[in-house]
PLY file of the C-alpha trace (Angstrom):
ply
format ascii 1.0
element vertex 354
property float x
property float y
property float z
element edge 353
property int vertex1
property int vertex2
end_header
43.00 110.28 -1.25
46.71 109.46 -1.12
48.03 106.64 1.10
49.71 109.17 3.40
46.48 111.14 3.78
44.55 107.96 4.56
47.12 106.97 7.19
46.94 110.39 8.84
43.16 110.22 8.83
43.23 106.81 10.50
45.66 108.10 13.14
43.32 111.02 13.87
40.36 108.67 14.19
42.34 106.41 16.52
43.35 109.39 18.70
39.73 110.55 18.88
38.60 107.03 19.74
41.30 106.74 22.41
40.30 110.12 23.86
36.65 109.07 23.94
37.58 105.86 25.71
39.50 107.79 28.39
36.52 110.11 28.93
34.18 107.14 29.24
36.51 105.44 31.71
36.74 108.60 33.75
32.96 108.96 33.76
32.51 105.35 34.87
35.13 105.80 37.58
33.35 108.89 38.95
30.00 107.15 38.76
31.29 104.25 40.85
33.83 105.84 43.16
33.14 109.59 42.99
31.58 109.63 46.46
34.76 108.08 47.93
36.93 110.64 46.12
34.75 113.46 47.48
34.94 111.99 50.99
38.74 111.74 50.90
39.10 115.31 49.62
36.73 116.72 52.27
38.45 114.67 54.95
41.79 116.17 53.92
40.36 119.71 53.91
38.76 119.20 57.34
41.97 117.78 58.78
43.94 120.73 57.35
41.54 123.39 58.70
40.94 121.82 62.13
44.11 119.83 62.69
44.14 117.54 65.70
40.66 118.62 66.78
39.15 117.00 63.69
41.29 113.85 63.91
40.27 113.31 67.53
38.26 110.10 68.05
35.66 112.01 70.08
35.06 114.34 67.14
34.25 111.39 64.87
31.93 110.05 67.55
30.13 113.41 67.72
29.98 113.65 63.91
28.26 110.27 63.69
25.94 110.92 66.62
24.74 114.28 65.35
23.99 112.86 61.89
22.55 109.47 62.91
18.89 110.53 62.59
19.46 112.06 59.14
21.34 108.90 58.18
18.39 106.70 59.13
16.11 108.88 57.00
18.60 108.82 54.13
18.70 105.01 54.11
14.92 104.91 53.72
15.05 107.67 51.10
17.56 105.59 49.12
15.01 102.80 48.76
12.26 105.26 47.80
14.37 106.97 45.13
15.57 103.64 43.71
11.88 102.86 43.11
11.69 106.11 41.07
9.77 107.85 43.86
10.39 110.72 46.28
9.23 111.52 49.80
9.14 115.17 50.84
7.18 114.48 54.02
9.81 112.64 56.07
10.68 115.63 58.27
7.02 116.13 59.13
6.55 112.40 59.80
9.49 112.59 62.20
7.87 115.29 64.32
4.34 113.82 64.19
5.54 110.34 65.16
7.72 111.72 67.96
4.87 113.90 69.25
2.43 110.97 69.34
4.97 108.62 70.92
6.08 111.06 73.62
2.47 112.00 74.41
1.57 108.31 74.76
4.59 107.69 77.00
3.71 110.63 79.26
0.10 109.43 79.50
1.25 105.97 80.58
3.62 107.45 83.16
0.78 109.62 84.49
-1.30 106.43 84.82
1.51 105.08 87.03
2.88 102.52 84.59
6.48 101.52 85.19
9.03 103.70 83.42
10.37 100.79 81.39
6.93 99.78 80.09
5.94 103.37 79.33
9.15 104.10 77.43
8.92 100.83 75.48
5.29 101.40 74.45
5.96 105.08 73.72
8.86 104.11 71.43
6.71 101.48 69.70
3.97 104.10 69.22
6.49 106.44 67.58
7.63 103.82 65.06
4.11 102.56 64.30
2.82 106.12 63.87
5.60 106.78 61.37
4.79 103.57 59.49
1.09 104.49 59.31
1.92 107.96 57.97
4.21 106.39 55.36
1.49 103.88 54.47
-0.91 106.77 53.91
1.57 108.27 51.46
1.91 104.90 49.76
-1.86 104.47 49.54
-2.34 107.87 47.94
0.41 107.14 45.41
-0.55 103.55 44.58
-4.33 103.51 44.90
-5.09 107.21 44.51
-2.66 107.43 41.58
-1.26 110.72 42.81
2.29 111.62 41.78
4.75 110.97 44.65
5.90 114.59 44.61
2.34 115.89 45.12
1.24 113.24 47.63
4.27 113.71 49.88
4.21 117.49 49.48
0.72 117.37 50.97
2.06 115.17 53.76
4.85 117.66 54.44
2.25 120.29 55.32
-0.40 118.06 56.90
1.72 115.92 59.23
3.56 118.86 60.80
0.24 120.69 61.17
-1.09 117.70 63.15
1.99 117.76 65.39
1.57 121.50 65.98
-2.08 120.94 66.90
-1.19 118.21 69.42
1.11 120.54 71.37
-0.52 123.88 70.48
2.66 124.72 68.53
4.68 124.24 71.68
7.02 121.65 73.14
6.24 118.23 74.55
8.60 117.42 77.42
9.34 113.85 78.39
8.20 112.88 81.88
10.63 109.96 81.99
13.28 110.43 84.68
16.27 108.91 82.89
15.41 105.94 80.69
13.99 107.79 77.68
16.95 110.18 77.48
19.33 107.22 77.69
18.16 106.04 74.25
19.51 109.19 72.61
22.38 110.02 74.94
23.65 106.64 76.10
25.99 104.34 74.26
28.33 101.38 74.21
31.73 102.03 75.87
34.69 101.84 73.49
37.40 99.85 75.22
40.53 101.83 75.97
39.24 105.17 74.61
38.52 108.27 76.71
37.17 111.73 75.87
38.69 115.12 76.67
37.33 114.89 80.23
39.17 111.58 80.69
35.87 109.68 80.82
35.18 106.48 78.82
34.21 107.23 75.21
31.01 105.60 74.01
29.53 104.73 70.64
26.02 106.16 70.92
22.98 103.93 70.54
21.81 106.31 67.80
24.91 105.55 65.73
24.53 101.81 66.34
20.92 101.98 65.12
22.01 103.96 62.04
24.64 101.39 61.07
22.31 98.46 61.74
19.60 100.01 59.57
22.15 100.66 56.79
23.52 97.08 56.87
20.04 95.53 56.84
18.88 97.81 54.02
21.98 97.05 51.92
21.42 93.33 52.42
17.77 93.57 51.42
18.62 95.69 48.41
21.33 93.40 47.05
20.28 89.96 48.30
16.52 89.78 48.79
13.71 89.27 46.31
12.11 92.54 47.41
15.35 94.40 46.67
15.51 93.01 43.15
11.85 93.89 42.59
12.47 97.42 43.87
15.32 97.96 41.40
13.25 96.48 38.56
10.30 98.81 39.27
12.56 101.86 39.33
14.52 100.88 36.23
11.60 99.97 33.95
8.08 99.73 35.32
6.63 98.25 32.12
9.23 95.48 31.93
8.76 94.77 35.65
5.01 94.41 35.14
5.51 91.97 32.27
7.94 90.02 34.47
5.21 89.55 37.05
6.52 91.98 39.68
3.69 93.23 41.99
4.41 96.90 41.29
1.69 98.36 43.51
2.67 96.23 46.50
6.37 97.07 46.07
5.68 100.81 45.92
3.26 100.74 48.87
5.71 98.75 50.94
8.68 101.04 50.32
6.73 104.09 51.54
5.60 102.18 54.64
9.26 101.30 55.32
10.22 104.94 54.81
7.58 106.00 57.34
8.76 103.43 59.90
12.35 104.65 59.54
11.13 108.23 59.97
9.55 107.03 63.22
12.87 105.54 64.30
14.59 108.85 63.48
11.92 110.69 65.48
12.54 108.41 68.47
16.30 108.96 68.23
16.00 112.75 68.03
13.30 113.21 70.66
15.13 110.98 73.17
18.35 112.85 72.55
16.64 116.17 73.39
14.31 114.52 75.95
11.53 116.57 74.37
9.73 117.29 71.10
9.76 120.78 69.60
6.83 120.59 67.19
8.01 123.67 65.29
11.64 122.63 64.84
12.08 118.86 65.10
12.71 117.33 61.68
12.54 120.70 59.93
14.48 120.47 56.66
15.40 116.81 57.22
14.02 115.88 53.83
16.61 118.14 52.14
19.47 116.57 54.10
18.24 113.04 53.37
17.84 113.66 49.63
21.22 115.40 49.48
22.95 112.43 51.15
21.25 109.98 48.77
22.21 111.92 45.63
25.77 112.53 46.82
26.01 108.80 47.47
25.40 108.07 43.80
21.76 106.97 43.73
20.07 108.00 40.48
17.07 110.30 40.86
15.59 108.58 37.82
15.39 105.34 39.79
16.68 101.84 39.16
20.14 102.33 40.65
21.44 103.07 44.12
23.78 102.01 46.92
23.08 102.23 50.64
26.79 102.30 51.46
27.14 105.31 49.16
24.36 107.03 51.09
26.19 106.39 54.37
29.29 108.07 52.93
27.04 110.88 51.65
25.76 111.46 55.20
29.34 111.74 56.46
30.19 114.17 53.64
27.25 116.37 54.57
28.36 116.30 58.20
31.88 117.37 57.24
30.53 120.13 54.97
28.51 121.51 57.89
31.60 121.25 60.08
33.75 123.13 57.58
31.12 125.85 57.11
30.76 126.31 60.87
34.53 126.45 61.46
34.86 128.92 58.58
32.31 131.23 60.19
29.72 130.85 57.42
26.27 131.94 58.60
23.89 129.01 59.26
21.39 130.81 57.05
23.63 130.08 54.06
24.16 126.40 54.82
20.90 125.41 53.12
22.07 127.18 49.95
25.32 125.22 50.03
23.45 121.91 50.47
21.14 122.82 47.59
24.15 123.56 45.42
25.69 120.22 46.36
22.51 118.41 45.26
22.51 120.20 41.89
26.22 119.50 41.36
25.77 115.81 42.21
22.90 115.51 39.73
24.96 117.19 37.01
27.82 114.73 37.63
25.38 111.83 37.44
23.87 113.07 34.19
27.28 113.58 32.63
28.47 110.12 33.61
25.43 108.45 32.03
25.41 110.30 28.70
0 1
1 2
2 3
3 4
4 5
5 6
6 7
7 8
8 9
9 10
10 11
11 12
12 13
13 14
14 15
15 16
16 17
17 18
18 19
19 20
20 21
21 22
22 23
23 24
24 25
25 26
26 27
27 28
28 29
29 30
30 31
31 32
32 33
33 34
34 35
35 36
36 37
37 38
38 39
39 40
40 41
41 42
42 43
43 44
44 45
45 46
46 47
47 48
48 49
49 50
50 51
51 52
52 53
53 54
54 55
55 56
56 57
57 58
58 59
59 60
60 61
61 62
62 63
63 64
64 65
65 66
66 67
67 68
68 69
69 70
70 71
71 72
72 73
73 74
74 75
75 76
76 77
77 78
78 79
79 80
80 81
81 82
82 83
83 84
84 85
85 86
86 87
87 88
88 89
89 90
90 91
91 92
92 93
93 94
94 95
95 96
96 97
97 98
98 99
99 100
100 101
101 102
102 103
103 104
104 105
105 106
106 107
107 108
108 109
109 110
110 111
111 112
112 113
113 114
114 115
115 116
116 117
117 118
118 119
119 120
120 121
121 122
122 123
123 124
124 125
125 126
126 127
127 128
128 129
129 130
130 131
131 132
132 133
133 134
134 135
135 136
136 137
137 138
138 139
139 140
140 141
141 142
142 143
143 144
144 145
145 146
146 147
147 148
148 149
149 150
150 151
151 152
152 153
153 154
154 155
155 156
156 157
157 158
158 159
159 160
160 161
161 162
162 163
163 164
164 165
165 166
166 167
167 168
168 169
169 170
170 171
171 172
172 173
173 174
174 175
175 176
176 177
177 178
178 179
179 180
180 181
181 182
182 183
183 184
184 185
185 186
186 187
187 188
188 189
189 190
190 191
191 192
192 193
193 194
194 195
195 196
196 197
197 198
198 199
199 200
200 201
201 202
202 203
203 204
204 205
205 206
206 207
207 208
208 209
209 210
210 211
211 212
212 213
213 214
214 215
215 216
216 217
217 218
218 219
219 220
220 221
221 222
222 223
223 224
224 225
225 226
226 227
227 228
228 229
229 230
230 231
231 232
232 233
233 234
234 235
235 236
236 237
237 238
238 239
239 240
240 241
241 242
242 243
243 244
244 245
245 246
246 247
247 248
248 249
249 250
250 251
251 252
252 253
253 254
254 255
255 256
256 257
257 258
258 259
259 260
260 261
261 262
262 263
263 264
264 265
265 266
266 267
267 268
268 269
269 270
270 271
271 272
272 273
273 274
274 275
275 276
276 277
277 278
278 279
279 280
280 281
281 282
282 283
283 284
284 285
285 286
286 287
287 288
288 289
289 290
290 291
291 292
292 293
293 294
294 295
295 296
296 297
297 298
298 299
299 300
300 301
301 302
302 303
303 304
304 305
305 306
306 307
307 308
308 309
309 310
310 311
311 312
312 313
313 314
314 315
315 316
316 317
317 318
318 319
319 320
320 321
321 322
322 323
323 324
324 325
325 326
326 327
327 328
328 329
329 330
330 331
331 332
332 333
333 334
334 335
335 336
336 337
337 338
338 339
339 340
340 341
341 342
342 343
343 344
344 345
345 346
346 347
347 348
348 349
349 350
350 351
351 352
352 353
Protein backbone atom coordinates (compact mmCIF):
# COMPACT_ATOMS: atom_id res chain seq x y z
CA UNK A 1 0.00 0.00 0.00
CA UNK A 2 1.37 3.41 -0.93
CA UNK A 3 1.67 6.20 1.67
CA UNK A 4 -1.13 8.16 -0.03
CA UNK A 5 -3.43 5.14 0.03
CA UNK A 6 -2.68 4.54 3.71
CA UNK A 7 -3.43 8.18 4.52
CA UNK A 8 -6.74 8.05 2.65
CA UNK A 9 -7.65 4.84 4.45
CA UNK A 10 -6.91 6.42 7.81
CA UNK A 11 -9.04 9.45 6.91
CA UNK A 12 -11.93 7.14 5.99
CA UNK A 13 -11.58 5.26 9.26
CA UNK A 14 -11.52 8.54 11.19
CA UNK A 15 -14.66 9.77 9.39
CA UNK A 16 -16.44 6.50 10.15
CA UNK A 17 -15.35 6.70 13.78
CA UNK A 18 -16.51 10.32 14.01
CA UNK A 19 -19.86 9.40 12.45
CA UNK A 20 -20.28 6.53 14.91
CA UNK A 21 -19.50 8.86 17.79
CA UNK A 22 -22.18 11.33 16.64
CA UNK A 23 -24.74 8.52 16.37
CA UNK A 24 -23.87 7.31 19.85
CA UNK A 25 -24.14 10.82 21.25
CA UNK A 26 -27.50 11.27 19.59
CA UNK A 27 -28.72 7.97 20.98
CA UNK A 28 -27.58 8.88 24.49
CA UNK A 29 -29.22 12.29 24.18
CA UNK A 30 -32.55 10.73 23.16
CA UNK A 31 -32.28 8.14 25.91
CA UNK A 32 -31.84 10.86 28.54
CA UNK A 33 -33.86 13.77 27.20
CA UNK A 34 -36.11 12.27 24.50
CA UNK A 35 -39.20 12.53 26.70
CA UNK A 36 -38.58 16.28 27.16
CA UNK A 37 -38.11 16.74 23.40
CA UNK A 38 -41.38 14.89 22.76
CA UNK A 39 -43.17 17.01 25.38
CA UNK A 40 -41.94 20.28 23.87
CA UNK A 41 -42.95 19.21 20.35
CA UNK A 42 -46.43 18.10 21.47
CA UNK A 43 -46.83 21.28 23.50
CA UNK A 44 -46.03 23.33 20.40
CA UNK A 45 -48.47 21.32 18.26
CA UNK A 46 -51.22 21.66 20.88
CA UNK A 47 -50.65 25.39 21.22
CA UNK A 48 -50.76 25.77 17.42
CA UNK A 49 -53.98 23.76 17.00
CA UNK A 50 -55.85 25.18 20.00
CA UNK A 51 -54.27 28.60 20.41
CA UNK A 52 -55.23 30.52 23.52
CA UNK A 53 -57.62 27.80 24.69
CA UNK A 54 -54.70 25.43 25.25
CA UNK A 55 -52.46 28.05 26.87
CA UNK A 56 -55.19 28.98 29.34
CA UNK A 57 -54.24 28.20 32.96
CA UNK A 58 -57.60 26.50 33.51
CA UNK A 59 -56.88 24.10 30.65
CA UNK A 60 -53.63 23.01 32.31
CA UNK A 61 -55.51 22.55 35.56
CA UNK A 62 -58.09 20.35 33.82
CA UNK A 63 -55.35 18.40 32.00
CA UNK A 64 -53.66 17.57 35.30
CA UNK A 65 -56.90 16.79 37.11
CA UNK A 66 -58.21 14.44 34.45
CA UNK A 67 -54.93 12.50 34.36
CA UNK A 68 -54.12 12.48 38.09
CA UNK A 69 -55.46 8.96 38.73
CA UNK A 70 -53.56 7.51 35.75
CA UNK A 71 -50.48 9.37 36.97
CA UNK A 72 -50.70 7.76 40.41
CA UNK A 73 -50.95 4.34 38.76
CA UNK A 74 -48.06 5.15 36.44
CA UNK A 75 -45.79 6.06 39.36
CA UNK A 76 -46.43 2.66 40.93
CA UNK A 77 -46.00 0.95 37.56
CA UNK A 78 -42.61 2.64 37.20
CA UNK A 79 -41.38 0.89 40.34
CA UNK A 80 -42.81 -2.45 39.20
CA UNK A 81 -41.20 -2.26 35.76
CA UNK A 82 -37.85 -1.16 37.20
CA UNK A 83 -37.92 -4.43 39.16
CA UNK A 84 -38.30 -6.26 35.81
CA UNK A 85 -41.96 -6.99 36.53
CA UNK A 86 -45.34 -5.96 35.09
CA UNK A 87 -48.82 -5.49 36.54
CA UNK A 88 -51.77 -5.89 34.19
CA UNK A 89 -54.32 -5.94 37.00
CA UNK A 90 -54.11 -2.32 38.19
CA UNK A 91 -57.32 -1.21 36.45
CA UNK A 92 -59.24 -4.06 38.05
CA UNK A 93 -57.70 -3.33 41.46
CA UNK A 94 -58.87 0.27 41.09
CA UNK A 95 -62.50 -0.73 40.64
CA UNK A 96 -62.48 -3.50 43.27
CA UNK A 97 -60.87 -1.26 45.90
CA UNK A 98 -63.25 1.61 45.10
CA UNK A 99 -66.26 -0.71 45.22
CA UNK A 100 -65.27 -2.12 48.63
CA UNK A 101 -64.42 1.31 50.04
CA UNK A 102 -67.63 2.99 48.85
CA UNK A 103 -69.74 0.05 50.05
CA UNK A 104 -68.09 0.25 53.49
CA UNK A 105 -68.64 4.02 53.63
CA UNK A 106 -72.33 3.67 52.72
CA UNK A 107 -72.77 0.95 55.36
CA UNK A 108 -71.27 3.20 58.03
CA UNK A 109 -73.48 6.11 56.98
CA UNK A 110 -76.52 3.81 57.13
CA UNK A 111 -75.46 2.89 60.68
CA UNK A 112 -75.61 6.62 61.47
CA UNK A 113 -71.88 7.21 61.79
CA UNK A 114 -70.80 10.81 61.25
CA UNK A 115 -70.05 11.69 57.65
CA UNK A 116 -66.43 12.53 58.42
CA UNK A 117 -65.76 9.19 60.15
CA UNK A 118 -67.54 7.21 57.44
CA UNK A 119 -65.65 8.92 54.62
CA UNK A 120 -62.31 8.54 56.41
CA UNK A 121 -62.83 4.81 57.10
CA UNK A 122 -64.23 4.24 53.61
CA UNK A 123 -61.15 5.88 52.09
CA UNK A 124 -58.85 3.81 54.31
CA UNK A 125 -60.74 0.66 53.26
CA UNK A 126 -60.19 1.55 49.60
CA UNK A 127 -56.42 1.92 50.02
CA UNK A 128 -56.04 -1.17 52.22
CA UNK A 129 -58.13 -3.26 49.81
CA UNK A 130 -55.86 -2.18 46.97
CA UNK A 131 -52.76 -3.05 49.00
CA UNK A 132 -54.14 -6.51 49.83
CA UNK A 133 -54.92 -7.18 46.16
CA UNK A 134 -51.40 -6.09 45.22
CA UNK A 135 -49.98 -8.28 47.98
CA UNK A 136 -51.88 -11.23 46.53
CA UNK A 137 -50.22 -10.57 43.19
CA UNK A 138 -46.85 -10.34 44.91
CA UNK A 139 -47.43 -13.58 46.81
CA UNK A 140 -48.33 -15.48 43.66
CA UNK A 141 -45.23 -14.14 41.90
CA UNK A 142 -42.75 -14.56 44.76
CA UNK A 143 -43.98 -17.65 46.59
CA UNK A 144 -46.04 -19.29 43.86
CA UNK A 145 -43.27 -18.62 41.32
CA UNK A 146 -45.77 -17.56 38.68
CA UNK A 147 -44.57 -15.19 35.96
CA UNK A 148 -45.73 -11.61 36.65
CA UNK A 149 -47.52 -11.43 33.31
CA UNK A 150 -49.61 -14.53 34.08
CA UNK A 151 -50.28 -13.73 37.75
CA UNK A 152 -51.47 -10.18 37.05
CA UNK A 153 -53.39 -11.26 33.94
CA UNK A 154 -55.39 -13.53 36.24
CA UNK A 155 -55.89 -10.60 38.60
CA UNK A 156 -57.13 -8.44 35.73
CA UNK A 157 -60.03 -10.83 35.21
CA UNK A 158 -60.63 -11.89 38.82
CA UNK A 159 -60.60 -8.51 40.59
CA UNK A 160 -63.04 -6.85 38.18
CA UNK A 161 -65.27 -9.93 38.38
CA UNK A 162 -65.40 -9.49 42.18
CA UNK A 163 -66.34 -5.82 41.77
CA UNK A 164 -69.08 -6.73 39.30
CA UNK A 165 -70.43 -9.31 41.75
CA UNK A 166 -70.52 -6.77 44.61
CA UNK A 167 -72.77 -4.40 42.63
CA UNK A 168 -74.48 -6.94 40.36
CA UNK A 169 -72.63 -5.32 37.43
CA UNK A 170 -74.23 -2.00 38.32
CA UNK A 171 -73.20 1.25 39.95
CA UNK A 172 -72.50 1.98 43.60
CA UNK A 173 -73.59 5.52 44.45
CA UNK A 174 -72.05 7.39 47.35
CA UNK A 175 -74.46 8.25 50.16
CA UNK A 176 -72.19 11.02 51.42
CA UNK A 177 -73.82 14.45 51.08
CA UNK A 178 -70.76 16.51 50.15
CA UNK A 179 -67.57 15.40 51.88
CA UNK A 180 -66.72 12.37 49.72
CA UNK A 181 -67.18 14.30 46.46
CA UNK A 182 -64.98 17.09 47.82
CA UNK A 183 -61.96 14.74 47.73
CA UNK A 184 -62.19 14.44 43.95
CA UNK A 185 -63.70 17.81 43.07
CA UNK A 186 -62.26 20.18 45.67
CA UNK A 187 -58.89 21.83 45.62
CA UNK A 188 -56.50 24.47 46.88
CA UNK A 189 -57.25 28.01 45.60
CA UNK A 190 -54.53 29.48 43.39
CA UNK A 191 -53.97 33.05 44.53
CA UNK A 192 -54.87 35.65 41.93
CA UNK A 193 -56.13 33.18 39.29
CA UNK A 194 -59.73 32.86 38.12
CA UNK A 195 -61.48 30.55 35.64
CA UNK A 196 -63.67 31.48 32.67
CA UNK A 197 -66.62 32.02 35.03
CA UNK A 198 -64.55 34.54 37.02
CA UNK A 199 -64.41 32.19 40.01
CA UNK A 200 -61.20 31.37 41.92
CA UNK A 201 -59.13 28.69 40.16
CA UNK A 202 -58.10 25.75 42.31
CA UNK A 203 -55.41 23.10 42.15
CA UNK A 204 -57.39 19.91 42.70
CA UNK A 205 -56.60 17.61 45.61
CA UNK A 206 -56.21 14.81 43.04
CA UNK A 207 -53.35 16.67 41.36
CA UNK A 208 -51.74 17.45 44.72
CA UNK A 209 -51.86 13.75 45.64
CA UNK A 210 -50.36 12.81 42.24
CA UNK A 211 -47.42 15.19 42.66
CA UNK A 212 -46.84 14.14 46.28
CA UNK A 213 -46.80 10.47 45.29
CA UNK A 214 -44.38 11.22 42.43
CA UNK A 215 -41.98 13.22 44.65
CA UNK A 216 -41.97 10.56 47.38
CA UNK A 217 -41.45 7.75 44.86
CA UNK A 218 -38.58 9.60 43.16
CA UNK A 219 -36.94 10.17 46.54
CA UNK A 220 -37.28 6.52 47.51
CA UNK A 221 -35.99 5.38 44.14
CA UNK A 222 -32.88 7.58 44.13
CA UNK A 223 -32.11 8.02 47.84
CA UNK A 224 -33.38 5.06 49.85
CA UNK A 225 -31.93 1.60 50.39
CA UNK A 226 -35.11 0.03 49.03
CA UNK A 227 -34.77 2.05 45.82
CA UNK A 228 -31.21 0.86 45.28
CA UNK A 229 -32.28 -2.73 45.95
CA UNK A 230 -35.16 -2.38 43.49
CA UNK A 231 -32.82 -1.21 40.72
CA UNK A 232 -30.33 -3.98 41.53
CA UNK A 233 -33.02 -6.68 41.32
CA UNK A 234 -34.25 -5.39 37.97
CA UNK A 235 -30.78 -4.94 36.50
CA UNK A 236 -29.28 -8.30 37.48
CA UNK A 237 -31.12 -10.62 39.83
CA UNK A 238 -28.19 -13.03 40.20
CA UNK A 239 -25.73 -10.28 41.13
CA UNK A 240 -28.29 -8.81 43.54
CA UNK A 241 -28.69 -12.18 45.25
CA UNK A 242 -24.93 -12.55 45.66
CA UNK A 243 -24.83 -9.01 47.09
CA UNK A 244 -27.26 -10.05 49.81
CA UNK A 245 -30.35 -8.24 48.50
CA UNK A 246 -33.59 -9.86 49.79
CA UNK A 247 -35.02 -10.37 46.30
CA UNK A 248 -38.30 -11.99 47.35
CA UNK A 249 -39.08 -9.30 49.90
CA UNK A 250 -38.26 -6.51 47.42
CA UNK A 251 -40.52 -7.99 44.74
CA UNK A 252 -43.38 -8.68 47.17
CA UNK A 253 -43.15 -5.17 48.57
CA UNK A 254 -43.23 -3.42 45.20
CA UNK A 255 -46.46 -5.20 44.21
CA UNK A 256 -48.02 -4.30 47.57
CA UNK A 257 -47.06 -0.66 46.95
CA UNK A 258 -48.54 -0.87 43.46
CA UNK A 259 -51.79 -2.19 44.92
CA UNK A 260 -51.93 0.58 47.54
CA UNK A 261 -51.42 3.23 44.85
CA UNK A 262 -54.17 1.59 42.78
CA UNK A 263 -56.38 2.00 45.85
CA UNK A 264 -55.45 5.68 46.03
CA UNK A 265 -56.31 6.06 42.33
CA UNK A 266 -59.62 4.29 42.96
CA UNK A 267 -60.41 6.71 45.79
CA UNK A 268 -59.55 9.70 43.60
CA UNK A 269 -61.69 8.52 40.68
CA UNK A 270 -64.70 7.33 42.68
CA UNK A 271 -64.83 10.55 44.73
CA UNK A 272 -64.60 12.62 41.58
CA UNK A 273 -67.63 10.82 40.11
CA UNK A 274 -69.25 10.37 43.56
CA UNK A 275 -69.98 6.80 42.48
CA UNK A 276 -68.37 3.58 41.26
CA UNK A 277 -69.26 2.14 37.86
CA UNK A 278 -68.07 -1.45 38.23
CA UNK A 279 -68.12 -2.00 34.46
CA UNK A 280 -66.19 1.14 33.47
CA UNK A 281 -64.07 2.46 36.34
CA UNK A 282 -60.38 1.75 35.74
CA UNK A 283 -61.06 0.04 32.41
CA UNK A 284 -57.91 0.24 30.28
CA UNK A 285 -55.95 2.09 32.99
CA UNK A 286 -53.17 -0.46 32.81
CA UNK A 287 -52.51 0.47 29.17
CA UNK A 288 -52.34 4.18 30.00
CA UNK A 289 -50.04 3.56 32.97
CA UNK A 290 -47.64 1.35 31.00
CA UNK A 291 -47.65 3.79 28.09
CA UNK A 292 -46.73 6.70 30.39
CA UNK A 293 -43.92 4.67 31.99
CA UNK A 294 -42.40 3.61 28.66
CA UNK A 295 -42.72 7.09 27.15
CA UNK A 296 -40.98 8.41 30.24
CA UNK A 297 -37.89 6.34 29.45
CA UNK A 298 -38.17 3.43 31.88
CA UNK A 299 -36.73 0.24 30.38
CA UNK A 300 -39.17 -2.65 30.07
CA UNK A 301 -36.22 -4.96 30.73
CA UNK A 302 -35.88 -3.51 34.21
CA UNK A 303 -33.01 -1.93 36.10
CA UNK A 304 -33.52 1.63 34.86
CA UNK A 305 -36.27 4.20 35.24
CA UNK A 306 -37.17 7.73 36.28
CA UNK A 307 -40.33 8.82 38.07
CA UNK A 308 -40.02 12.36 36.74
CA UNK A 309 -39.93 10.93 33.22
CA UNK A 310 -43.15 9.06 33.95
CA UNK A 311 -44.80 12.31 35.11
CA UNK A 312 -43.86 13.92 31.79
CA UNK A 313 -45.12 10.79 30.02
CA UNK A 314 -48.52 11.22 31.70
CA UNK A 315 -48.69 14.81 30.46
CA UNK A 316 -47.73 13.69 26.95
CA UNK A 317 -50.52 11.12 26.94
CA UNK A 318 -52.96 13.77 28.11
CA UNK A 319 -51.91 16.10 25.30
CA UNK A 320 -52.15 13.29 22.73
CA UNK A 321 -55.73 12.61 23.84
CA UNK A 322 -56.43 16.34 23.65
CA UNK A 323 -55.05 16.61 20.13
CA UNK A 324 -56.98 13.54 18.96
CA UNK A 325 -60.22 14.88 20.43
CA UNK A 326 -59.76 18.35 18.92
CA UNK A 327 -58.90 16.76 15.56
CA UNK A 328 -62.16 14.82 15.60
CA UNK A 329 -60.51 11.39 15.81
CA UNK A 330 -62.97 8.74 17.00
CA UNK A 331 -62.40 7.65 20.63
CA UNK A 332 -62.41 4.07 19.34
CA UNK A 333 -59.10 4.77 17.60
CA UNK A 334 -57.40 6.38 20.57
CA UNK A 335 -56.38 3.02 22.03
CA UNK A 336 -54.67 2.16 18.73
CA UNK A 337 -52.73 5.41 18.87
CA UNK A 338 -51.62 4.73 22.46
CA UNK A 339 -50.56 1.22 21.50
CA UNK A 340 -48.53 2.62 18.63
CA UNK A 341 -46.89 5.12 20.98
CA UNK A 342 -45.83 2.27 23.30
CA UNK A 343 -44.30 0.31 20.41
CA UNK A 344 -42.50 3.41 19.09
CA UNK A 345 -41.10 4.22 22.54
CA UNK A 346 -39.80 0.67 22.94
CA UNK A 347 -38.15 0.81 19.51
CA UNK A 348 -36.42 4.08 20.45
CA UNK A 349 -35.23 2.54 23.71
CA UNK A 350 -33.87 -0.53 21.96
CA UNK A 351 -32.07 1.55 19.37
CA UNK A 352 -30.47 3.78 21.98
CA UNK A 353 -29.10 0.81 23.92
CA UNK A 354 -27.63 -1.16 21.01
